[in-house]
N, C-alpha and C positions, 0 to 999 in steps of 0.2 A: 504493500500500500504506500509506504513512505517513498519508495523509489518512483512509483507512478506519479505521485504528487509532485516530486521534484522535477520530473520530466515535463509535466504539464506546466508548472510554474516557469521553467526555463523557456518553454515554447512561448508562453505569454510575454515574457520579457523580450524575447527576440522580436516578436510582432510589434511590441511597443516601441522598440528602438527603430524599427523600419518606419513606423508612422512618424516618429520624431524627425528622422532624416528627410522624409518626404515634405514635412512641414518646413524644414529649413530650406529645402530647395525652392519651395514656393515663395518663401520670404525673399530669397535672392532674386527671383524673377521680378518681384514687385519693386525692388530697389533699383 
């Protein structure tokens, strides 16, 4: 159970990082 939770949490973290990168790129386009 614990390992599965770690894998899911790490996946969510990766997705959040990707979203942040996309937001940064959009901000650069605006500037």
